[in-house]
PDBQT receptor file of N, H, CA, C and O in Angstrom, charges set to zero:
ATOM      1  N   MET A   1     269.007  54.817 144.796  1.00  0.00    +0.000 N 
ATOM      2  CA  MET A   1     268.961  54.465 143.196  1.00  0.00    +0.000 C 
ATOM      3  C   MET A   1     268.176  53.788 142.751  1.00  0.00    +0.000 C 
ATOM      4  O   MET A   1     267.651  52.960 143.495  1.00  0.00    +0.000 OA
ATOM      5  N   LYS A   2     267.765  53.873 141.292  1.00  0.00    +0.000 N 
ATOM      6  H   LYS A   2     268.191  54.546 140.688  1.00  0.00    +0.000 HD
ATOM      7  CA  LYS A   2     266.440  52.862 141.164  1.00  0.00    +0.000 C 
ATOM      8  C   LYS A   2     266.975  52.124 140.436  1.00  0.00    +0.000 C 
ATOM      9  O   LYS A   2     268.151  52.098 140.074  1.00  0.00    +0.000 OA
ATOM     10  N   CYS A   3     265.384  50.910 139.957  1.00  0.00    +0.000 N 
ATOM     11  H   CYS A   3     264.429  50.931 140.251  1.00  0.00    +0.000 HD
ATOM     12  CA  CYS A   3     266.434  49.606 138.665  1.00  0.00    +0.000 C 
ATOM     13  C   CYS A   3     265.748  50.731 137.892  1.00  0.00    +0.000 C 
ATOM     14  O   CYS A   3     264.916  51.599 138.155  1.00  0.00    +0.000 OA
ATOM     15  N   PRO A   4     266.618  50.254 136.574  1.00  0.00    +0.000 N 
ATOM     16  CA  PRO A   4     266.336  51.089 135.677  1.00  0.00    +0.000 C 
ATOM     17  C   PRO A   4     264.920  49.776 134.590  1.00  0.00    +0.000 C 
ATOM     18  O   PRO A   4     264.482  49.892 133.445  1.00  0.00    +0.000 OA
ATOM     19  N   HIS A   5     264.760  49.135 135.231  1.00  0.00    +0.000 N 
ATOM     20  H   HIS A   5     265.115  49.042 136.161  1.00  0.00    +0.000 HD
ATOM     21  CA  HIS A   5     263.915  48.043 134.707  1.00  0.00    +0.000 C 
ATOM     22  C   HIS A   5     262.039  48.453 135.351  1.00  0.00    +0.000 C 
ATOM     23  O   HIS A   5     260.989  48.833 134.833  1.00  0.00    +0.000 OA
ATOM     24  N   CYS A   6     262.385  48.189 136.335  1.00  0.00    +0.000 N 
ATOM     25  H   CYS A   6     263.238  47.881 136.756  1.00  0.00    +0.000 HD
ATOM     26  CA  CYS A   6     261.171  48.034 137.228  1.00  0.00    +0.000 C 
ATOM     27  C   CYS A   6     260.549  49.274 138.176  1.00  0.00    +0.000 C 
ATOM     28  O   CYS A   6     259.443  49.487 138.672  1.00  0.00    +0.000 OA
ATOM     29  N   ASN A   7     261.836  49.978 138.168  1.00  0.00    +0.000 N 
ATOM     30  H   ASN A   7     262.734  49.805 137.765  1.00  0.00    +0.000 HD
ATOM     31  CA  ASN A   7     261.327  51.288 139.164  1.00  0.00    +0.000 C 
ATOM     32  C   ASN A   7     261.266  51.248 140.640  1.00  0.00    +0.000 C 
ATOM     33  O   ASN A   7     260.708  52.187 141.209  1.00  0.00    +0.000 OA
ATOM     34  N   ASN A   8     261.855  50.115 141.451  1.00  0.00    +0.000 N 
ATOM     35  H   ASN A   8     262.308  49.352 140.989  1.00  0.00    +0.000 HD
ATOM     36  CA  ASN A   8     262.096  49.931 142.034  1.00  0.00    +0.000 C 
ATOM     37  C   ASN A   8     262.934  50.745 143.307  1.00  0.00    +0.000 C 
ATOM     38  O   ASN A   8     264.073  50.460 142.935  1.00  0.00    +0.000 OA
ATOM     39  N   GLU A   9     263.044  51.184 143.975  1.00  0.00    +0.000 N 
ATOM     40  H   GLU A   9     262.119  51.415 144.277  1.00  0.00    +0.000 HD
ATOM     41  CA  GLU A   9     264.054  52.118 144.869  1.00  0.00    +0.000 C 
ATOM     42  C   GLU A   9     265.159  51.264 145.557  1.00  0.00    +0.000 C 
ATOM     43  O   GLU A   9     264.799  51.166 146.730  1.00  0.00    +0.000 OA
ATOM     44  N   LEU A  10     266.491  50.512 145.360  1.00  0.00    +0.000 N 
ATOM     45  H   LEU A  10     266.783  50.592 144.407  1.00  0.00    +0.000 HD
ATOM     46  CA  LEU A  10     267.478  49.868 145.749  1.00  0.00    +0.000 C 
ATOM     47  C   LEU A  10     268.122  50.487 146.968  1.00  0.00    +0.000 C 
ATOM     48  O   LEU A  10     268.452  51.641 147.245  1.00  0.00    +0.000 OA
ATOM     49  N   ASP A  11     268.194  49.273 147.634  1.00  0.00    +0.000 N 
ATOM     50  H   ASP A  11     267.926  48.336 147.409  1.00  0.00    +0.000 HD
ATOM     51  CA  ASP A  11     268.742  49.952 149.138  1.00  0.00    +0.000 C 
ATOM     52  C   ASP A  11     270.361  49.402 148.768  1.00  0.00    +0.000 C 
ATOM     53  O   ASP A  11     271.225  50.164 149.201  1.00  0.00    +0.000 OA
ATOM     54  N   GLU A  12     270.757  48.461 148.196  1.00  0.00    +0.000 N 
ATOM     55  H   GLU A  12     270.055  47.842 147.844  1.00  0.00    +0.000 HD
ATOM     56  CA  GLU A  12     272.147  47.982 148.464  1.00  0.00    +0.000 C 
ATOM     57  C   GLU A  12     273.044  48.590 146.448  1.00  0.00    +0.000 C 
ATOM     58  O   GLU A  12     272.603  49.278 145.527  1.00  0.00    +0.000 OA
ATOM     59  N   LEU A  13     273.751  48.188 146.564  1.00  0.00    +0.000 N 
ATOM     60  H   LEU A  13     274.110  47.629 147.312  1.00  0.00    +0.000 HD
ATOM     61  CA  LEU A  13     274.713  48.292 145.058  1.00  0.00    +0.000 C 
ATOM     62  C   LEU A  13     274.092  47.436 144.047  1.00  0.00    +0.000 C 
ATOM     63  O   LEU A  13     273.897  46.328 144.547  1.00  0.00    +0.000 OA
ATOM     64  N   PRO A  14     273.787  47.480 143.097  1.00  0.00    +0.000 N 
ATOM     65  CA  PRO A  14     273.238  46.545 142.553  1.00  0.00    +0.000 C 
ATOM     66  C   PRO A  14     274.475  45.307 141.302  1.00  0.00    +0.000 C 
ATOM     67  O   PRO A  14     274.995  45.616 140.230  1.00  0.00    +0.000 OA
ATOM     68  N   PHE A  15     274.544  44.008 142.045  1.00  0.00    +0.000 N 
ATOM     69  H   PHE A  15     274.122  43.757 142.916  1.00  0.00    +0.000 HD
ATOM     70  CA  PHE A  15     274.996  43.415 141.308  1.00  0.00    +0.000 C 
ATOM     71  C   PHE A  15     275.220  41.846 140.391  1.00  0.00    +0.000 C 
ATOM     72  O   PHE A  15     275.889  40.831 140.585  1.00  0.00    +0.000 OA
ATOM     73  N   CYS A  16     274.227  42.332 139.287  1.00  0.00    +0.000 N 
ATOM     74  H   CYS A  16     273.683  43.157 139.130  1.00  0.00    +0.000 HD
ATOM     75  CA  CYS A  16     274.082  41.907 138.579  1.00  0.00    +0.000 C 
ATOM     76  C   CYS A  16     273.660  42.608 137.423  1.00  0.00    +0.000 C 
ATOM     77  O   CYS A  16     272.759  43.433 137.567  1.00  0.00    +0.000 OA
ATOM     78  N   TYR A  17     274.172  42.417 136.254  1.00  0.00    +0.000 N 
ATOM     79  H   TYR A  17     274.904  41.746 136.137  1.00  0.00    +0.000 HD
ATOM     80  CA  TYR A  17     274.021  43.528 135.008  1.00  0.00    +0.000 C 
ATOM     81  C   TYR A  17     273.904  42.300 134.347  1.00  0.00    +0.000 C 
ATOM     82  O   TYR A  17     273.977  41.135 134.739  1.00  0.00    +0.000 OA
ATOM     83  N   GLY A  18     273.653  42.954 132.970  1.00  0.00    +0.000 N 
ATOM     84  H   GLY A  18     273.594  43.900 132.651  1.00  0.00    +0.000 HD
ATOM     85  CA  GLY A  18     273.350  42.226 131.767  1.00  0.00    +0.000 C 
ATOM     86  C   GLY A  18     273.224  42.873 130.119  1.00  0.00    +0.000 C 
ATOM     87  O   GLY A  18     274.150  43.680 130.047  1.00  0.00    +0.000 OA
ATOM     88  N   MET A  19     272.763  42.864 129.293  1.00  0.00    +0.000 N 
ATOM     89  H   MET A  19     272.010  42.208 129.351  1.00  0.00    +0.000 HD
ATOM     90  CA  MET A  19     272.886  43.482 128.105  1.00  0.00    +0.000 C 
ATOM     91  C   MET A  19     271.504  43.393 127.116  1.00  0.00    +0.000 C 
ATOM     92  O   MET A  19     270.717  42.452 127.011  1.00  0.00    +0.000 OA
ATOM     93  N   GLU A  20     271.492  44.712 126.428  1.00  0.00    +0.000 N 
ATOM     94  H   GLU A  20     272.131  45.477 126.513  1.00  0.00    +0.000 HD
ATOM     95  CA  GLU A  20     269.970  44.452 126.001  1.00  0.00    +0.000 C 
ATOM     96  C   GLU A  20     269.443  43.083 125.205  1.00  0.00    +0.000 C 
ATOM     97  O   GLU A  20     268.393  42.461 125.044  1.00  0.00    +0.000 OA
ATOM     98  N   ALA A  21     270.913  43.009 124.793  1.00  0.00    +0.000 N 
ATOM     99  H   ALA A  21     271.766  43.514 124.924  1.00  0.00    +0.000 HD
ATOM    100  CA  ALA A  21     270.784  41.528 123.121  1.00  0.00    +0.000 C 
ATOM    101  C   ALA A  21     272.515  41.234 122.923  1.00  0.00    +0.000 C 
ATOM    102  O   ALA A  21     273.460  42.024 122.948  1.00  0.00    +0.000 OA
ATOM    103  N   PRO A  22     272.484  40.349 122.803  1.00  0.00    +0.000 N 
ATOM    104  CA  PRO A  22     273.773  39.895 122.495  1.00  0.00    +0.000 C 
ATOM    105  C   PRO A  22     274.307  40.661 121.265  1.00  0.00    +0.000 C 
ATOM    106  O   PRO A  22     273.644  40.992 120.281  1.00  0.00    +0.000 OA
ATOM    107  N   HIS A  23     275.934  40.941 121.543  1.00  0.00    +0.000 N 
ATOM    108  H   HIS A  23     276.472  40.673 122.342  1.00  0.00    +0.000 HD
ATOM    109  CA  HIS A  23     277.016  41.445 120.768  1.00  0.00    +0.000 C 
ATOM    110  C   HIS A  23     276.725  40.729 119.126  1.00  0.00    +0.000 C 
ATOM    111  O   HIS A  23     276.048  41.422 118.366  1.00  0.00    +0.000 OA
ATOM    112  N   TYR A  24     277.053  39.854 118.792  1.00  0.00    +0.000 N 
ATOM    113  H   TYR A  24     277.603  39.291 119.410  1.00  0.00    +0.000 HD
ATOM    114  CA  TYR A  24     276.229  39.196 117.310  1.00  0.00    +0.000 C 
ATOM    115  C   TYR A  24     275.330  40.186 117.516  1.00  0.00    +0.000 C 
ATOM    116  O   TYR A  24     275.938  41.256 117.469  1.00  0.00    +0.000 OA
ATOM    117  N   PHE A  25     273.878  40.391 117.776  1.00  0.00    +0.000 N 
ATOM    118  H   PHE A  25     273.385  39.522 117.814  1.00  0.00    +0.000 HD
ATOM    119  CA  PHE A  25     272.894  41.005 117.326  1.00  0.00    +0.000 C 
ATOM    120  C   PHE A  25     272.907  42.781 116.674  1.00  0.00    +0.000 C 
ATOM    121  O   PHE A  25     272.234  43.455 115.896  1.00  0.00    +0.000 OA
ATOM    122  N   TYR A  26     274.086  42.954 117.531  1.00  0.00    +0.000 N 
ATOM    123  H   TYR A  26     274.633  42.406 118.164  1.00  0.00    +0.000 HD
ATOM    124  CA  TYR A  26     274.576  44.073 116.643  1.00  0.00    +0.000 C 
ATOM    125  C   TYR A  26     275.537  44.150 115.172  1.00  0.00    +0.000 C 
ATOM    126  O   TYR A  26     275.607  45.046 114.331  1.00  0.00    +0.000 OA
ATOM    127  N   THR A  27     276.096  43.073 115.241  1.00  0.00    +0.000 N 
ATOM    128  H   THR A  27     276.039  42.345 115.924  1.00  0.00    +0.000 HD
ATOM    129  CA  THR A  27     277.034  42.683 113.944  1.00  0.00    +0.000 C 
ATOM    130  C   THR A  27     276.225  42.347 112.559  1.00  0.00    +0.000 C 
ATOM    131  O   THR A  27     276.704  42.618 111.458  1.00  0.00    +0.000 OA
ATOM    132  N   VAL A  28     274.997  41.751 112.728  1.00  0.00    +0.000 N 
ATOM    133  H   VAL A  28     274.608  41.531 113.623  1.00  0.00    +0.000 HD
ATOM    134  CA  VAL A  28     274.886  41.648 111.267  1.00  0.00    +0.000 C 
ATOM    135  C   VAL A  28     273.699  42.405 111.262  1.00  0.00    +0.000 C 
ATOM    136  O   VAL A  28     272.975  42.791 112.179  1.00  0.00    +0.000 OA
ATOM    137  N   PRO A  29     273.622  42.606 109.404  1.00  0.00    +0.000 N 
ATOM    138  CA  PRO A  29     272.713  43.657 109.345  1.00  0.00    +0.000 C 
ATOM    139  C   PRO A  29     271.339  43.761 109.993  1.00  0.00    +0.000 C 
ATOM    140  O   PRO A  29     271.127  43.044 110.970  1.00  0.00    +0.000 OA
ATOM    141  N   GLU A  30     270.319  44.631 109.526  1.00  0.00    +0.000 N 
ATOM    142  H   GLU A  30     270.492  45.214 108.732  1.00  0.00    +0.000 HD
ATOM    143  CA  GLU A  30     269.195  44.751 109.936  1.00  0.00    +0.000 C 
ATOM    144  C   GLU A  30     267.603  43.977 109.841  1.00  0.00    +0.000 C 
ATOM    145  O   GLU A  30     266.646  43.614 110.525  1.00  0.00    +0.000 OA
ATOM    146  N   GLU A  31     268.236  44.050 108.185  1.00  0.00    +0.000 N 
ATOM    147  H   GLU A  31     269.013  44.345 107.630  1.00  0.00    +0.000 HD
ATOM    148  CA  GLU A  31     267.068  42.983 107.960  1.00  0.00    +0.000 C 
ATOM    149  C   GLU A  31     266.764  41.566 108.526  1.00  0.00    +0.000 C 
ATOM    150  O   GLU A  31     265.657  41.038 108.621  1.00  0.00    +0.000 OA
ATOM    151  N   LYS A  32     267.927  41.080 108.867  1.00  0.00    +0.000 N 
ATOM    152  H   LYS A  32     268.826  41.509 108.790  1.00  0.00    +0.000 HD
ATOM    153  CA  LYS A  32     268.368  39.635 108.923  1.00  0.00    +0.000 C 
ATOM    154  C   LYS A  32     268.639  39.514 110.296  1.00  0.00    +0.000 C 
ATOM    155  O   LYS A  32     269.448  38.662 110.661  1.00  0.00    +0.000 OA
ATOM    156  N   ARG A  33     267.741  40.688 111.604  1.00  0.00    +0.000 N 
ATOM    157  H   ARG A  33     267.083  41.381 111.307  1.00  0.00    +0.000 HD
ATOM    158  CA  ARG A  33     267.730  40.872 112.873  1.00  0.00    +0.000 C 
ATOM    159  C   ARG A  33     265.872  40.443 112.926  1.00  0.00    +0.000 C 
ATOM    160  O   ARG A  33     264.987  41.281 112.754  1.00  0.00    +0.000 OA
ATOM    161  N   THR A  34     265.704  39.387 113.122  1.00  0.00    +0.000 N 
ATOM    162  H   THR A  34     266.423  38.707 113.262  1.00  0.00    +0.000 HD
ATOM    163  CA  THR A  34     264.121  38.630 112.842  1.00  0.00    +0.000 C 
ATOM    164  C   THR A  34     263.336  39.300 114.341  1.00  0.00    +0.000 C 
ATOM    165  O   THR A  34     262.186  39.738 114.377  1.00  0.00    +0.000 OA
ATOM    166  N   GLU A  35     264.292  39.234 115.499  1.00  0.00    +0.000 N 
ATOM    167  H   GLU A  35     265.226  38.878 115.470  1.00  0.00    +0.000 HD
ATOM    168  CA  GLU A  35     263.033  39.127 116.990  1.00  0.00    +0.000 C 
ATOM    169  C   GLU A  35     263.787  39.653 118.199  1.00  0.00    +0.000 C 
ATOM    170  O   GLU A  35     264.376  38.675 118.658  1.00  0.00    +0.000 OA
ATOM    171  N   LEU A  36     263.994  40.479 118.770  1.00  0.00    +0.000 N 
ATOM    172  H   LEU A  36     263.515  41.274 118.397  1.00  0.00    +0.000 HD
ATOM    173  CA  LEU A  36     263.530  40.830 120.097  1.00  0.00    +0.000 C 
ATOM    174  C   LEU A  36     263.420  41.454 121.176  1.00  0.00    +0.000 C 
ATOM    175  O   LEU A  36     263.627  42.600 121.576  1.00  0.00    +0.000 OA
ATOM    176  N   ILE A  37     262.959  40.240 121.692  1.00  0.00    +0.000 N 
ATOM    177  H   ILE A  37     262.791  39.309 121.368  1.00  0.00    +0.000 HD
ATOM    178  CA  ILE A  37     262.375  40.853 123.447  1.00  0.00    +0.000 C 
ATOM    179  C   ILE A  37     262.816  40.613 124.683  1.00  0.00    +0.000 C 
ATOM    180  O   ILE A  37     263.714  39.772 124.700  1.00  0.00    +0.000 OA
ATOM    181  N   ARG A  38     262.470  41.107 125.876  1.00  0.00    +0.000 N 
ATOM    182  H   ARG A  38     261.740  41.790 125.863  1.00  0.00    +0.000 HD
ATOM    183  CA  ARG A  38     263.102  41.096 127.037  1.00  0.00    +0.000 C 
ATOM    184  C   ARG A  38     264.556  40.094 126.379  1.00  0.00    +0.000 C 
ATOM    185  O   ARG A  38     265.602  40.431 125.824  1.00  0.00    +0.000 OA
ATOM    186  N   ASP A  39     263.874  38.533 126.845  1.00  0.00    +0.000 N 
ATOM    187  H   ASP A  39     263.025  38.259 127.296  1.00  0.00    +0.000 HD
ATOM    188  CA  ASP A  39     264.705  37.922 127.549  1.00  0.00    +0.000 C 
ATOM    189  C   ASP A  39     264.941  36.242 125.861  1.00  0.00    +0.000 C 
ATOM    190  O   ASP A  39     265.084  35.024 125.962  1.00  0.00    +0.000 OA
ATOM    191  N   PHE A  40     264.856  37.168 124.646  1.00  0.00    +0.000 N 
ATOM    192  H   PHE A  40     264.739  38.157 124.564  1.00  0.00    +0.000 HD
ATOM    193  CA  PHE A  40     264.829  35.849 123.675  1.00  0.00    +0.000 C 
ATOM    194  C   PHE A  40     264.951  36.614 122.755  1.00  0.00    +0.000 C 
ATOM    195  O   PHE A  40     263.954  37.308 122.556  1.00  0.00    +0.000 OA
ATOM    196  N   CYS A  41     265.945  36.802 121.975  1.00  0.00    +0.000 N 
ATOM    197  H   CYS A  41     266.755  36.239 122.137  1.00  0.00    +0.000 HD
ATOM    198  CA  CYS A  41     266.729  37.210 120.814  1.00  0.00    +0.000 C 
ATOM    199  C   CYS A  41     266.655  35.553 119.284  1.00  0.00    +0.000 C 
ATOM    200  O   CYS A  41     266.515  34.337 119.413  1.00  0.00    +0.000 OA
ATOM    201  N   VAL A  42     266.842  36.485 118.019  1.00  0.00    +0.000 N 
ATOM    202  H   VAL A  42     266.955  37.473 117.914  1.00  0.00    +0.000 HD
ATOM    203  CA  VAL A  42     266.558  35.020 116.820  1.00  0.00    +0.000 C 
ATOM    204  C   VAL A  42     267.063  35.981 116.043  1.00  0.00    +0.000 C 
ATOM    205  O   VAL A  42     266.668  37.144 115.959  1.00  0.00    +0.000 OA
ATOM    206  N   ILE A  43     268.106  35.374 115.373  1.00  0.00    +0.000 N 
ATOM    207  H   ILE A  43     268.427  34.430 115.441  1.00  0.00    +0.000 HD
ATOM    208  CA  ILE A  43     268.845  36.147 114.369  1.00  0.00    +0.000 C 
ATOM    209  C   ILE A  43     269.169  35.617 113.316  1.00  0.00    +0.000 C 
ATOM    210  O   ILE A  43     270.078  34.788 113.278  1.00  0.00    +0.000 OA
ATOM    211  N   ASP A  44     268.349  36.068 112.034  1.00  0.00    +0.000 N 
ATOM    212  H   ASP A  44     267.611  36.741 112.064  1.00  0.00    +0.000 HD
ATOM    213  CA  ASP A  44     268.326  35.339 110.440  1.00  0.00    +0.000 C 
ATOM    214  C   ASP A  44     267.605  34.078 110.657  1.00  0.00    +0.000 C 
ATOM    215  O   ASP A  44     268.064  33.118 110.038  1.00  0.00    +0.000 OA
ATOM    216  N   GLU A  45     266.361  33.820 111.557  1.00  0.00    +0.000 N 
ATOM    217  H   GLU A  45     265.989  34.600 112.060  1.00  0.00    +0.000 HD
ATOM    218  CA  GLU A  45     266.098  32.638 112.014  1.00  0.00    +0.000 C 
ATOM    219  C   GLU A  45     266.965  31.431 111.724  1.00  0.00    +0.000 C 
ATOM    220  O   GLU A  45     266.751  30.548 110.894  1.00  0.00    +0.000 OA
ATOM    221  N   GLN A  46     267.848  31.537 112.449  1.00  0.00    +0.000 N 
ATOM    222  H   GLN A  46     268.023  32.255 113.123  1.00  0.00    +0.000 HD
ATOM    223  CA  GLN A  46     269.330  30.569 112.573  1.00  0.00    +0.000 C 
ATOM    224  C   GLN A  46     270.085  30.460 113.689  1.00  0.00    +0.000 C 
ATOM    225  O   GLN A  46     270.852  29.534 113.952  1.00  0.00    +0.000 OA
ATOM    226  N   HIS A  47     269.783  31.743 114.564  1.00  0.00    +0.000 N 
ATOM    227  H   HIS A  47     269.160  32.496 114.351  1.00  0.00    +0.000 HD
ATOM    228  CA  HIS A  47     270.835  32.130 115.985  1.00  0.00    +0.000 C 
ATOM    229  C   HIS A  47     269.326  32.399 116.732  1.00  0.00    +0.000 C 
ATOM    230  O   HIS A  47     268.255  32.921 116.420  1.00  0.00    +0.000 OA
ATOM    231  N   PHE A  48     269.990  31.630 118.059  1.00  0.00    +0.000 N 
ATOM    232  H   PHE A  48     270.860  31.206 118.313  1.00  0.00    +0.000 HD
ATOM    233  CA  PHE A  48     268.826  31.589 119.105  1.00  0.00    +0.000 C 
ATOM    234  C   PHE A  48     269.432  32.282 120.077  1.00  0.00    +0.000 C 
ATOM    235  O   PHE A  48     270.315  31.536 120.501  1.00  0.00    +0.000 OA
ATOM    236  N   PHE A  49     269.452  33.285 120.663  1.00  0.00    +0.000 N 
ATOM    237  H   PHE A  49     268.735  33.891 120.319  1.00  0.00    +0.000 HD
ATOM    238  CA  PHE A  49     269.522  33.436 122.129  1.00  0.00    +0.000 C 
ATOM    239  C   PHE A  49     268.496  33.754 123.449  1.00  0.00    +0.000 C 
ATOM    240  O   PHE A  49     267.379  34.258 123.333  1.00  0.00    +0.000 OA
ATOM    241  N   ILE A  50     268.962  33.453 124.389  1.00  0.00    +0.000 N 
ATOM    242  H   ILE A  50     269.869  33.043 124.483  1.00  0.00    +0.000 HD
ATOM    243  CA  ILE A  50     267.822  33.407 125.664  1.00  0.00    +0.000 C 
ATOM    244  C   ILE A  50     268.673  34.346 127.258  1.00  0.00    +0.000 C 
ATOM    245  O   ILE A  50     269.291  33.617 128.035  1.00  0.00    +0.000 OA
ATOM    246  N   ARG A  51     268.638  35.168 127.425  1.00  0.00    +0.000 N 
ATOM    247  H   ARG A  51     268.136  35.760 126.794  1.00  0.00    +0.000 HD
ATOM    248  CA  ARG A  51     268.777  35.888 128.757  1.00  0.00    +0.000 C 
ATOM    249  C   ARG A  51     268.992  34.828 129.849  1.00  0.00    +0.000 C 
ATOM    250  O   ARG A  51     267.899  34.286 130.014  1.00  0.00    +0.000 OA
ATOM    251  N   GLY A  52     269.541  34.505 130.340  1.00  0.00    +0.000 N 
ATOM    252  H   GLY A  52     270.429  34.946 130.206  1.00  0.00    +0.000 HD
ATOM    253  CA  GLY A  52     269.590  33.920 131.840  1.00  0.00    +0.000 C 
ATOM    254  C   GLY A  52     270.218  34.364 132.983  1.00  0.00    +0.000 C 
ATOM    255  O   GLY A  52     271.082  35.206 132.734  1.00  0.00    +0.000 OA
ATOM    256  N   HIS A  53     270.082  34.084 134.190  1.00  0.00    +0.000 N 
ATOM    257  H   HIS A  53     269.381  33.401 134.392  1.00  0.00    +0.000 HD
ATOM    258  CA  HIS A  53     270.245  34.323 135.201  1.00  0.00    +0.000 C 
ATOM    259  C   HIS A  53     271.250  33.070 136.227  1.00  0.00    +0.000 C 
ATOM    260  O   HIS A  53     270.487  32.248 136.734  1.00  0.00    +0.000 OA
ATOM    261  N   ILE A  54     272.351  32.886 136.489  1.00  0.00    +0.000 N 
ATOM    262  H   ILE A  54     272.971  33.554 136.077  1.00  0.00    +0.000 HD
ATOM    263  CA  ILE A  54     272.781  32.394 137.238  1.00  0.00    +0.000 C 
ATOM    264  C   ILE A  54     273.471  32.671 138.525  1.00  0.00    +0.000 C 
ATOM    265  O   ILE A  54     274.570  33.200 138.689  1.00  0.00    +0.000 OA
ATOM    266  N   GLU A  55     272.433  32.115 139.617  1.00  0.00    +0.000 N 
ATOM    267  H   GLU A  55     271.539  31.686 139.483  1.00  0.00    +0.000 HD
ATOM    268  CA  GLU A  55     273.239  32.508 141.135  1.00  0.00    +0.000 C 
ATOM    269  C   GLU A  55     273.909  32.046 141.900  1.00  0.00    +0.000 C 
ATOM    270  O   GLU A  55     274.270  32.698 142.880  1.00  0.00    +0.000 OA
TER     271      GLU A  55
């Protein structure tokens, strides 16, 4: 099995899952979606999301 992000071979079943964007990102009109990059999302210059990982 390969990692979809880094393309490295995985020896074990992955237990870390995440979404490409917050659910709210898909519920607002496209013109209000300001920015979406790998770990950061801005919607309408009012809502800010940062992807995190808790071990």
